[in-house]
MARROKOL-742221 format. One record per atom (N, C-alpha, C, O): x, z, y negated; atom name. Coordinates in steps of 0.001 Angstrom, whole numbers. Layout:
N
<atom east="X" up="Z" north="Y" site="CA"/>
...
***
This chain:
115
<atom east="-5074" up="-18655" north="-17592" site="N"/>
<atom east="-3628" up="-18637" north="-17610" site="CA"/>
<atom east="-3131" up="-20076" north="-17678" site="C"/>
<atom east="-3606" up="-20935" north="-16935" site="O"/>
<atom east="-2209" up="-20330" north="-18536" site="N"/>
<atom east="-1641" up="-21666" north="-18708" site="CA"/>
<atom east="-577" up="-21920" north="-17641" site="C"/>
<atom east="-17" up="-20992" north="-17058" site="O"/>
<atom east="-319" up="-23208" north="-17405" site="N"/>
<atom east="653" up="-23590" north="-16390" site="CA"/>
<atom east="2030" up="-23000" north="-16663" site="C"/>
<atom east="2685" up="-22522" north="-15737" site="O"/>
<atom east="2475" up="-23023" north="-17898" site="N"/>
<atom east="3802" up="-22500" north="-18245" site="CA"/>
<atom east="3897" up="-21007" north="-17940" site="C"/>
<atom east="4934" up="-20530" north="-17477" site="O"/>
<atom east="2817" up="-20270" north="-18199" site="N"/>
<atom east="2816" up="-18839" north="-17898" site="CA"/>
<atom east="2899" up="-18604" north="-16390" site="C"/>
<atom east="3607" up="-17706" north="-15933" site="O"/>
<atom east="2170" up="-19419" north="-15620" site="N"/>
<atom east="2199" up="-19294" north="-14169" site="CA"/>
<atom east="3598" up="-19576" north="-13633" site="C"/>
<atom east="4093" up="-18848" north="-12773" site="O"/>
<atom east="4231" up="-20620" north="-14134" site="N"/>
<atom east="5579" up="-20947" north="-13682" site="CA"/>
<atom east="6563" up="-19837" north="-14024" site="C"/>
<atom east="7451" up="-19527" north="-13229" site="O"/>
<atom east="6412" up="-19240" north="-15194" site="N"/>
<atom east="7298" up="-18139" north="-15587" site="CA"/>
<atom east="7107" up="-16946" north="-14651" site="C"/>
<atom east="8084" up="-16317" north="-14244" site="O"/>
<atom east="5865" up="-16633" north="-14308" site="N"/>
<atom east="5613" up="-15526" north="-13381" site="CA"/>
<atom east="6141" up="-15847" north="-11989" site="C"/>
<atom east="6689" up="-14974" north="-11316" site="O"/>
<atom east="5978" up="-17096" north="-11555" site="N"/>
<atom east="6486" up="-17496" north="-10241" site="CA"/>
<atom east="7999" up="-17368" north="-10191" site="C"/>
<atom east="8550" up="-16890" north="-9199" site="O"/>
<atom east="8661" up="-17782" north="-11234" site="N"/>
<atom east="10120" up="-17698" north="-11298" site="CA"/>
<atom east="10570" up="-16239" north="-11218" site="C"/>
<atom east="11573" up="-15931" north="-10574" site="O"/>
<atom east="9835" up="-15348" north="-11868" site="N"/>
<atom east="10181" up="-13928" north="-11834" site="CA"/>
<atom east="9833" up="-13278" north="-10493" site="C"/>
<atom east="10448" up="-12284" north="-10106" site="O"/>
<atom east="8851" up="-13835" north="-9786" site="N"/>
<atom east="8392" up="-13243" north="-8534" site="CA"/>
<atom east="9287" up="-13613" north="-7359" site="C"/>
<atom east="9661" up="-12747" north="-6568" site="O"/>
<atom east="9633" up="-14892" north="-7239" site="N"/>
<atom east="10446" up="-15341" north="-6108" site="CA"/>
<atom east="11902" up="-15378" north="-6551" site="C"/>
<atom east="12375" up="-16381" north="-7086" site="O"/>
<atom east="12599" up="-14284" north="-6324" site="N"/>
<atom east="14016" up="-14184" north="-6674" site="CA"/>
<atom east="14757" up="-13529" north="-5520" site="C"/>
<atom east="14141" up="-13023" north="-4582" site="O"/>
<atom east="16066" up="-13542" north="-5591" site="N"/>
<atom east="16871" up="-12907" north="-4556" site="CA"/>
<atom east="16609" up="-11406" north="-4501" site="C"/>
<atom east="16841" up="-10776" north="-3469" site="O"/>
<atom east="16132" up="-10832" north="-5592" site="N"/>
<atom east="15812" up="-9398" north="-5587" site="CA"/>
<atom east="14678" up="-9093" north="-4623" site="C"/>
<atom east="14569" up="-7966" north="-4137" site="O"/>
<atom east="13839" up="-10068" north="-4339" site="N"/>
<atom east="12749" up="-9867" north="-3384" site="CA"/>
<atom east="13260" up="-9975" north="-1943" site="C"/>
<atom east="12677" up="-9388" north="-1031" site="O"/>
<atom east="14338" up="-10719" north="-1740" site="N"/>
<atom east="14880" up="-10919" north="-399" site="CA"/>
<atom east="15685" up="-9703" north="47" site="C"/>
<atom east="15543" up="-9239" north="1178" site="O"/>
<atom east="16521" up="-9194" north="-836" site="N"/>
<atom east="17346" up="-8020" north="-517" site="CA"/>
<atom east="16823" up="-6822" north="-1285" site="C"/>
<atom east="16731" up="-6849" north="-2512" site="O"/>
<atom east="16480" up="-5767" north="-553" site="N"/>
<atom east="15983" up="-4548" north="-1183" site="CA"/>
<atom east="17116" up="-3736" north="-1785" site="C"/>
<atom east="18292" up="-4061" north="-1628" site="O"/>
<atom east="16739" up="-2687" north="-2468" site="N"/>
<atom east="17731" up="-1796" north="-3071" site="CA"/>
<atom east="18512" up="-1086" north="-1965" site="C"/>
<atom east="17911" up="-525" north="-1049" site="O"/>
<atom east="19837" up="-1104" north="-2040" site="N"/>
<atom east="20632" up="-384" north="-1037" site="CA"/>
<atom east="20354" up="1118" north="-1103" site="C"/>
<atom east="20113" up="1671" north="-2176" site="O"/>
<atom east="20391" up="1760" north="49" site="N"/>
<atom east="20235" up="3217" north="92" site="CA"/>
<atom east="21181" up="3779" north="1151" site="C"/>
<atom east="21652" up="3052" north="2025" site="O"/>
<atom east="21451" up="5061" north="1064" site="N"/>
<atom east="22363" up="5700" north="2008" site="CA"/>
<atom east="21572" up="6464" north="3060" site="C"/>
<atom east="20604" up="7159" north="2752" site="O"/>
<atom east="22010" up="6319" north="4314" site="N"/>
<atom east="21374" up="7014" north="5431" site="CA"/>
<atom east="22447" up="7368" north="6456" site="C"/>
<atom east="23129" up="6482" north="6972" site="O"/>
<atom east="22599" up="8644" north="6748" site="N"/>
<atom east="23582" up="9125" north="7732" site="CA"/>
<atom east="24991" up="8616" north="7450" site="C"/>
<atom east="25711" up="8243" north="8377" site="O"/>
<atom east="25385" up="8596" north="6204" site="N"/>
<atom east="26728" up="8173" north="5833" site="CA"/>
<atom east="26934" up="6672" north="5796" site="C"/>
<atom east="28059" up="6216" north="5588" site="O"/>
<atom east="25883" up="5890" north="5991" site="N"/>
<atom east="25986" up="4431" north="5949" site="CA"/>
<atom east="25150" up="3907" north="4789" site="C"/>
<atom east="24165" up="4524" north="4383" site="O"/>
<atom east="25559" up="2768" north="4269" site="N"/>
<atom east="24778" up="2102" north="3226" site="CA"/>
<atom east="23930" up="1034" north="3904" site="C"/>
<atom east="24451" up="183" north="4625" site="O"/>
<atom east="22637" up="1080" north="3672" site="N"/>
<atom east="21684" up="161" north="4293" site="CA"/>
<atom east="21117" up="-760" north="3220" site="C"/>
<atom east="20667" up="-306" north="2168" site="O"/>
<atom east="21146" up="-2077" north="3505" site="N"/>
<atom east="20587" up="-3074" north="2588" site="CA"/>
<atom east="19498" up="-3832" north="3346" site="C"/>
<atom east="19808" up="-4702" north="4160" site="O"/>
<atom east="18228" up="-3514" north="3090" site="N"/>
<atom east="17147" up="-4205" north="3794" site="CA"/>
<atom east="17016" up="-5659" north="3324" site="C"/>
<atom east="17277" up="-5977" north="2164" site="O"/>
<atom east="16606" up="-6533" north="4251" site="N"/>
<atom east="16439" up="-7950" north="3932" site="CA"/>
<atom east="15073" up="-8424" north="4420" site="C"/>
<atom east="14536" up="-7917" north="5405" site="O"/>
<atom east="14527" up="-9406" north="3709" site="N"/>
<atom east="13211" up="-9952" north="4053" site="CA"/>
<atom east="13212" up="-11459" north="3874" site="C"/>
<atom east="14033" up="-12014" north="3143" site="O"/>
<atom east="12292" up="-12102" north="4543" site="N"/>
<atom east="12042" up="-13523" north="4345" site="CA"/>
<atom east="10897" up="-13626" north="3345" site="C"/>
<atom east="9815" up="-13083" north="3571" site="O"/>
<atom east="11138" up="-14323" north="2244" site="N"/>
<atom east="10148" up="-14412" north="1175" site="CA"/>
<atom east="9815" up="-15878" north="931" site="C"/>
<atom east="10709" up="-16719" north="846" site="O"/>
<atom east="8540" up="-16173" north="822" site="N"/>
<atom east="8106" up="-17533" north="530" site="CA"/>
<atom east="6911" up="-17510" north="-393" site="C"/>
<atom east="6174" up="-16527" north="-462" site="O"/>
<atom east="6734" up="-18590" north="-1086" site="N"/>
<atom east="5602" up="-18662" north="-2005" site="CA"/>
<atom east="5235" up="-20099" north="-2286" site="C"/>
<atom east="5974" up="-21028" north="-1959" site="O"/>
<atom east="4108" up="-20257" north="-2882" site="N"/>
<atom east="3656" up="-21587" north="-3245" site="CA"/>
<atom east="2530" up="-21495" north="-4244" site="C"/>
<atom east="1921" up="-20444" north="-4440" site="O"/>
<atom east="2279" up="-22589" north="-4849" site="N"/>
<atom east="1214" up="-22603" north="-5837" site="CA"/>
<atom east="779" up="-24016" north="-6133" site="C"/>
<atom east="1376" up="-24988" north="-5670" site="O"/>
<atom east="-245" up="-24101" north="-6892" site="N"/>
<atom east="-754" up="-25402" north="-7282" site="CA"/>
<atom east="-1738" up="-25253" north="-8417" site="C"/>
<atom east="-2182" up="-24155" north="-8753" site="O"/>
<atom east="-2057" up="-26359" north="-8980" site="N"/>
<atom east="-3001" up="-26321" north="-10086" site="CA"/>
<atom east="-3509" up="-27707" north="-10401" site="C"/>
<atom east="-2997" up="-28711" north="-9905" site="O"/>
<atom east="-4494" up="-27738" north="-11211" site="N"/>
<atom east="-5055" up="-29012" north="-11620" site="CA"/>
<atom east="-5998" up="-28826" north="-12782" site="C"/>
<atom east="-6399" up="-27713" north="-13122" site="O"/>
<atom east="-6330" up="-29912" north="-13364" site="N"/>
<atom east="-7243" up="-29862" north="-14494" site="CA"/>
<atom east="-7824" up="-31235" north="-14749" site="C"/>
<atom east="-7360" up="-32240" north="-14211" site="O"/>
<atom east="-8817" up="-31253" north="-15554" site="N"/>
<atom east="-9414" up="-32535" north="-15871" site="CA"/>
<atom east="-10440" up="-32424" north="-16975" site="C"/>
<atom east="-10942" up="-31345" north="-17286" site="O"/>
<atom east="-10729" up="-33544" north="-17545" site="N"/>
<atom east="-11780" up="-33637" north="-18552" site="CA"/>
<atom east="-12626" up="-34843" north="-18213" site="C"/>
<atom east="-12179" up="-35756" north="-17519" site="O"/>
<atom east="-13809" up="-34841" north="-18689" site="N"/>
<atom east="-14664" up="-35982" north="-18432" site="CA"/>
<atom east="-16099" up="-35679" north="-18790" site="C"/>
<atom east="-16451" up="-34560" north="-19163" site="O"/>
<atom east="-16903" up="-36691" north="-18670" site="N"/>
<atom east="-18320" up="-36552" north="-18981" site="CA"/>
<atom east="-19066" up="-36041" north="-17757" site="C"/>
<atom east="-19064" up="-36675" north="-16701" site="O"/>
<atom east="-19693" up="-34902" north="-17914" site="N"/>
<atom east="-20540" up="-34358" north="-16866" site="CA"/>
<atom east="-21971" up="-34805" north="-17098" site="C"/>
<atom east="-22242" up="-35501" north="-18076" site="O"/>
<atom east="-22880" up="-34430" north="-16236" site="N"/>
<atom east="-24274" up="-34830" north="-16386" site="CA"/>
<atom east="-24920" up="-34285" north="-17660" site="C"/>
<atom east="-25865" up="-34876" north="-18182" site="O"/>
<atom east="-24407" up="-33154" north="-18162" site="N"/>
<atom east="-24987" up="-32560" north="-19365" site="CA"/>
<atom east="-24111" up="-32754" north="-20597" site="C"/>
<atom east="-24305" up="-32054" north="-21591" site="O"/>
<atom east="-23181" up="-33654" north="-20569" site="N"/>
<atom east="-22306" up="-33866" north="-21726" site="CA"/>
<atom east="-20855" up="-33717" north="-21353" site="C"/>
<atom east="-20447" up="-33996" north="-20226" site="O"/>
<atom east="-20079" up="-33268" north="-22331" site="N"/>
<atom east="-18637" up="-33129" north="-22127" site="CA"/>
<atom east="-18330" up="-32033" north="-21120" site="C"/>
<atom east="-19043" up="-31033" north="-21033" site="O"/>
<atom east="-17258" up="-32234" north="-20361" site="N"/>
<atom east="-16835" up="-31231" north="-19402" site="CA"/>
<atom east="-15323" up="-31166" north="-19338" site="C"/>
<atom east="-14641" up="-32163" north="-19576" site="O"/>
<atom east="-14814" up="-30025" north="-19026" site="N"/>
<atom east="-13371" up="-29850" north="-18874" site="CA"/>
<atom east="-13137" up="-28682" north="-17933" site="C"/>
<atom east="-13979" up="-27795" north="-17792" site="O"/>
<atom east="-11992" up="-28699" north="-17301" site="N"/>
<atom east="-11669" up="-27585" north="-16419" site="CA"/>
<atom east="-10222" up="-27624" north="-15995" site="C"/>
<atom east="-9576" up="-28672" north="-15985" site="O"/>
<atom east="-9735" up="-26458" north="-15646" site="N"/>
<atom east="-8397" up="-26361" north="-15094" site="CA"/>
<atom east="-8334" up="-25129" north="-14210" site="C"/>
<atom east="-9121" up="-24194" north="-14360" site="O"/>
<atom east="-7398" up="-25147" north="-13302" site="N"/>
<atom east="-7250" up="-23999" north="-12415" site="CA"/>
<atom east="-5855" up="-23952" north="-11836" site="C"/>
<atom east="-5197" up="-24978" north="-11659" site="O"/>
<atom east="-5424" up="-22761" north="-11549" site="N"/>
<atom east="-4112" up="-22559" north="-10943" site="CA"/>
<atom east="-4216" up="-21451" north="-9898" site="C"/>
<atom east="-5074" up="-20573" north="-9984" site="O"/>
<atom east="-3331" up="-21510" north="-8919" site="N"/>
<atom east="-3277" up="-20463" north="-7898" site="CA"/>
<atom east="-1832" up="-20308" north="-7452" site="C"/>
<atom east="-1048" up="-21256" north="-7479" site="O"/>
<atom east="-1502" up="-19101" north="-7044" site="N"/>
<atom east="-138" up="-18821" north="-6624" site="CA"/>
<atom east="-170" up="-17702" north="-5602" site="C"/>
<atom east="-940" up="-16751" north="-5737" site="O"/>
<atom east="663" up="-17813" north="-4583" site="N"/>
<atom east="729" up="-16761" north="-3573" site="CA"/>
<atom east="2154" up="-16526" north="-3110" site="C"/>
<atom east="2982" up="-17438" north="-3117" site="O"/>
<atom east="2430" up="-15301" north="-2709" site="N"/>
<atom east="3753" up="-14918" north="-2220" site="CA"/>
<atom east="3575" up="-14103" north="-949" site="C"/>
<atom east="2667" up="-13277" north="-853" site="O"/>
<atom east="4438" up="-14337" north="19" site="N"/>
<atom east="4421" up="-13546" north="1243" site="CA"/>
<atom east="5829" up="-13101" north="1591" site="C"/>
<atom east="6797" up="-13810" north="1313" site="O"/>
<atom east="5945" up="-11943" north="2191" site="N"/>
<atom east="7253" up="-11422" north="2590" site="CA"/>
<atom east="7150" up="-10762" north="3959" site="C"/>
<atom east="6126" up="-10173" north="4309" site="O"/>
<atom east="8225" up="-10872" north="4720" site="N"/>
<atom east="8267" up="-10288" north="6058" site="CA"/>
<atom east="9668" up="-9721" north="6282" site="C"/>
<atom east="10651" up="-10430" north="6063" site="O"/>
<atom east="9785" up="-8469" north="6709" site="N"/>
<atom east="11115" up="-7906" north="6954" site="CA"/>
<atom east="11818" up="-8653" north="8085" site="C"/>
<atom east="11201" up="-8971" north="9102" site="O"/>
<atom east="13100" up="-8930" north="7907" site="N"/>
<atom east="13866" up="-9611" north="8948" site="CA"/>
<atom east="15006" up="-8753" north="9487" site="C"/>
<atom east="15558" up="-9061" north="10544" site="O"/>
<atom east="15366" up="-7690" north="8786" site="N"/>
<atom east="16437" up="-6832" north="9271" site="CA"/>
<atom east="17128" up="-6108" north="8135" site="C"/>
<atom east="16599" up="-5983" north="7031" site="O"/>
<atom east="18330" up="-5634" north="8439" site="N"/>
<atom east="19096" up="-4908" north="7427" site="CA"/>
<atom east="20585" up="-5043" north="7708" site="C"/>
<atom east="21021" up="-5095" north="8859" site="O"/>
<atom east="21347" up="-5096" north="6632" site="N"/>
<atom east="22800" up="-5000" north="6728" site="CA"/>
<atom east="23153" up="-3524" north="6635" site="C"/>
<atom east="22609" up="-2798" north="5803" site="O"/>
<atom east="24065" up="-3087" north="7490" site="N"/>
<atom east="24497" up="-1690" north="7481" site="CA"/>
<atom east="26010" up="-1665" north="7296" site="C"/>
<atom east="26755" up="-2258" north="8077" site="O"/>
<atom east="26446" up="-974" north="6256" site="N"/>
<atom east="27869" up="-816" north="5961" site="CA"/>
<atom east="28269" up="612" north="6319" site="C"/>
<atom east="27851" up="1576" north="5678" site="O"/>
<atom east="29095" up="718" north="7368" site="N"/>
<atom east="29537" up="2036" north="7836" site="CA"/>
<atom east="31032" up="1949" north="8140" site="C"/>
<atom east="31479" up="1080" north="8889" site="O"/>
<atom east="31784" up="2854" north="7552" site="N"/>
<atom east="33235" up="2918" north="7766" site="CA"/>
<atom east="33917" up="1584" north="7464" site="C"/>
<atom east="34830" up="1185" north="8187" site="O"/>
<atom east="33496" up="899" north="6425" site="N"/>
<atom east="34102" up="-365" north="6026" site="CA"/>
<atom east="33730" up="-1550" north="6896" site="C"/>
<atom east="34298" up="-2630" north="6734" site="O"/>
<atom east="32794" up="-1378" north="7810" site="N"/>
<atom east="32376" up="-2458" north="8712" site="CA"/>
<atom east="30914" up="-2803" north="8449" site="C"/>
<atom east="30042" up="-1933" north="8465" site="O"/>
<atom east="30664" up="-4083" north="8208" site="N"/>
<atom east="29309" up="-4555" north="7916" site="CA"/>
<atom east="28697" up="-5142" north="9179" site="C"/>
<atom east="29289" up="-6018" north="9811" site="O"/>
<atom east="27511" up="-4662" north="9549" site="N"/>
<atom east="26815" up="-5189" north="10724" site="CA"/>
<atom east="25385" up="-5566" north="10347" site="C"/>
<atom east="24808" up="-5023" north="9405" site="O"/>
<atom east="24834" up="-6501" north="11097" site="N"/>
<atom east="23455" up="-6965" north="10897" site="CA"/>
<atom east="22583" up="-6374" north="12001" site="C"/>
<atom east="22932" up="-6436" north="13179" site="O"/>
<atom east="21459" up="-5809" north="11613" site="N"/>
<atom east="20497" up="-5241" north="12557" site="CA"/>
<atom east="19154" up="-5944" north="12338" site="C"/>
<atom east="18457" up="-5652" north="11366" site="O"/>
<atom east="18784" up="-6870" north="13237" site="N"/>
<atom east="17525" up="-7592" north="13049" site="CA"/>
<atom east="16312" up="-6683" north="13238" site="C"/>
<atom east="16343" up="-5735" north="14022" site="O"/>
<atom east="15256" up="-6990" north="12512" site="N"/>
<atom east="13990" up="-6270" north="12670" site="CA"/>
<atom east="13284" up="-6809" north="13911" site="C"/>
<atom east="13312" up="-8011" north="14175" site="O"/>
<atom east="12664" up="-5932" north="14657" site="N"/>
<atom east="11928" up="-6334" north="15854" site="CA"/>
<atom east="10447" up="-6384" north="15495" site="C"/>
<atom east="9863" up="-5382" north="15082" site="O"/>
<atom east="9849" up="-7562" north="15658" site="N"/>
<atom east="8428" up="-7742" north="15370" site="CA"/>
<atom east="7648" up="-7550" north="16673" site="C"/>
<atom east="7467" up="-8493" north="17443" site="O"/>
<atom east="7197" up="-6339" north="16908" site="N"/>
<atom east="6510" up="-6002" north="18155" site="CA"/>
<atom east="5238" up="-6832" north="18313" site="C"/>
<atom east="4915" up="-7253" north="19424" site="O"/>
<atom east="4520" up="-7072" north="17235" site="N"/>
<atom east="3286" up="-7865" north="17323" site="CA"/>
<atom east="3576" up="-9279" north="17802" site="C"/>
<atom east="2825" up="-9821" north="18613" site="O"/>
<atom east="4656" up="-9888" north="17313" site="N"/>
<atom east="5011" up="-11238" north="17749" site="CA"/>
<atom east="5399" up="-11245" north="19225" site="C"/>
<atom east="5065" up="-12184" north="19948" site="O"/>
<atom east="6095" up="-10211" north="19675" site="N"/>
<atom east="6478" up="-10121" north="21086" site="CA"/>
<atom east="5234" up="-10004" north="21964" site="C"/>
<atom east="5133" up="-10679" north="22989" site="O"/>
<atom east="4294" up="-9158" north="21572" site="N"/>
<atom east="3061" up="-8987" north="22346" site="CA"/>
<atom east="2247" up="-10277" north="22354" site="C"/>
<atom east="1704" up="-10663" north="23389" site="O"/>
<atom east="2161" up="-10939" north="21211" site="N"/>
<atom east="1412" up="-12199" north="21135" site="CA"/>
<atom east="2034" up="-13257" north="22044" site="C"/>
<atom east="1318" up="-13947" north="22770" site="O"/>
<atom east="3344" up="-13386" north="22010" site="N"/>
<atom east="4028" up="-14368" north="22850" site="CA"/>
<atom east="3846" up="-14040" north="24327" site="C"/>
<atom east="3597" up="-14935" north="25134" site="O"/>
<atom east="3968" up="-12769" north="24686" site="N"/>
<atom east="3773" up="-12368" north="26084" site="CA"/>
<atom east="2352" up="-12691" north="26545" site="C"/>
<atom east="2150" up="-13137" north="27674" site="O"/>
<atom east="1378" up="-12468" north="25680" site="N"/>
<atom east="-5" up="-12799" north="26018" site="CA"/>
<atom east="-200" up="-14287" north="26246" site="C"/>
<atom east="-894" up="-14693" north="27179" site="O"/>
<atom east="407" up="-15096" north="25400" site="N"/>
<atom east="294" up="-16555" north="25557" site="CA"/>
<atom east="951" up="-17021" north="26852" site="C"/>
<atom east="413" up="-17878" north="27553" site="O"/>
<atom east="2112" up="-16455" north="27168" site="N"/>
<atom east="2796" up="-16819" north="28413" site="CA"/>
<atom east="1953" up="-16406" north="29615" site="C"/>
<atom east="1847" up="-17163" north="30580" site="O"/>
<atom east="1360" up="-15233" north="29570" site="N"/>
<atom east="510" up="-14764" north="30664" site="CA"/>
<atom east="-695" up="-15684" north="30854" site="C"/>
<atom east="-1021" up="-16057" north="31980" site="O"/>
<atom east="-1347" up="-16044" north="29768" site="N"/>
<atom east="-2509" up="-16944" north="29852" site="CA"/>
<atom east="-2098" up="-18298" north="30413" site="C"/>
<atom east="-2793" up="-18855" north="31262" site="O"/>
<atom east="-967" up="-18832" north="29942" site="N"/>
<atom east="-490" up="-20123" north="30448" site="CA"/>
<atom east="-185" up="-20033" north="31940" site="C"/>
<atom east="-481" up="-20965" north="32688" site="O"/>
<atom east="404" up="-18924" north="32379" site="N"/>
<atom east="703" up="-18747" north="33800" site="CA"/>
<atom east="-552" up="-18675" north="34648" site="C"/>
<atom east="-620" up="-19290" north="35713" site="O"/>
<atom east="-1542" up="-17933" north="34188" site="N"/>
<atom east="-2808" up="-17823" north="34924" site="CA"/>
<atom east="-3498" up="-19183" north="35002" site="C"/>
<atom east="-4014" up="-19557" north="36055" site="O"/>
<atom east="-3509" up="-19920" north="33899" site="N"/>
<atom east="-4126" up="-21254" north="33907" site="CA"/>
<atom east="-3378" up="-22204" north="34836" site="C"/>
<atom east="-4004" up="-22961" north="35578" site="O"/>
<atom east="-2055" up="-22176" north="34804" site="N"/>
<atom east="-1269" up="-23046" north="35684" site="CA"/>
<atom east="-1539" up="-22706" north="37149" site="C"/>
<atom east="-1687" up="-23608" north="37973" site="O"/>
<atom east="-1604" up="-21430" north="37477" site="N"/>
<atom east="-1894" up="-20999" north="38842" site="CA"/>
<atom east="-3285" up="-21472" north="39270" site="C"/>
<atom east="-3459" up="-22005" north="40366" site="O"/>
<atom east="-4267" up="-21270" north="38395" site="N"/>
<atom east="-5642" up="-21668" north="38722" site="CA"/>
<atom east="-5758" up="-23180" north="38889" site="C"/>
<atom east="-6424" up="-23649" north="39812" site="O"/>
<atom east="-5125" up="-23938" north="38016" site="N"/>
<atom east="-5187" up="-25400" north="38126" site="CA"/>
<atom east="-4483" up="-25891" north="39386" site="C"/>
<atom east="-4936" up="-26848" north="40014" site="O"/>
<atom east="-3390" up="-25251" north="39760" site="N"/>
<atom east="-2676" up="-25631" north="40981" site="CA"/>
<atom east="-3548" up="-25374" north="42206" site="C"/>
<atom east="-3634" up="-26224" north="43093" site="O"/>
<atom east="-4184" up="-24231" north="42262" site="N"/>
<atom east="-5073" up="-23921" north="43395" site="CA"/>
<atom east="-6254" up="-24885" north="43438" site="C"/>
<atom east="-6659" up="-25328" north="44513" site="O"/>
<atom east="-6802" up="-25208" north="42274" site="N"/>
<atom east="-7934" up="-26138" north="42211" site="CA"/>
<atom east="-7516" up="-27520" north="42707" site="C"/>
<atom east="-8249" up="-28165" north="43458" site="O"/>
<atom east="-6336" up="-27971" north="42283" site="N"/>
<atom east="-5854" up="-29293" north="42692" site="CA"/>
<atom east="-5589" up="-29340" north="44197" site="C"/>
<atom east="-5867" up="-30357" north="44833" site="O"/>
<atom east="-5062" up="-28269" north="44774" site="N"/>
<atom east="-4801" up="-28238" north="46219" site="CA"/>
<atom east="-6100" up="-28269" north="47013" site="C"/>
<atom east="-6158" up="-28887" north="48076" site="O"/>
<atom east="-7134" up="-27616" north="46515" site="N"/>
<atom east="-8425" up="-27606" north="47218" site="CA"/>
<atom east="-9085" up="-28978" north="47182" site="C"/>
<atom east="-9766" up="-29367" north="48130" site="O"/>
<atom east="-8886" up="-29707" north="46097" site="N"/>
<atom east="-9513" up="-31028" north="45955" site="CA"/>
<atom east="-8765" up="-32077" north="46757" site="C"/>
<atom east="-9322" up="-33130" north="47064" site="O"/>
<atom east="-7524" up="-31813" north="47098" site="N"/>
<atom east="-6714" up="-32816" north="47808" site="CA"/>
<atom east="-7018" up="-32871" north="49284" site="C"/>
<atom east="-6417" up="-33664" north="50009" site="O"/>
***
């Protein structure tokens, strides 16, 4: 794949259409889902003399990631934002806080015994 083709695909991939989903109706309200979308890419190439003669090469890579962040809800002429709750992130953070608390408690007890 040539660089120009990759850039064209990247331009088509990362658009506002990826951030806001298609609106749909639910219980008399219009719901517009939203996501955080990011991407990146890179490439390189070169020519030169290899051990067996002429050599050349090129390569490109591209990646896209998306994560739901919430939805806009339009009901009775009023627009409200409803954030998405990431339960995994909450559990991970709670685990880190618990570990930090246990370590702080253990270090405090150790320091008091040594004093």
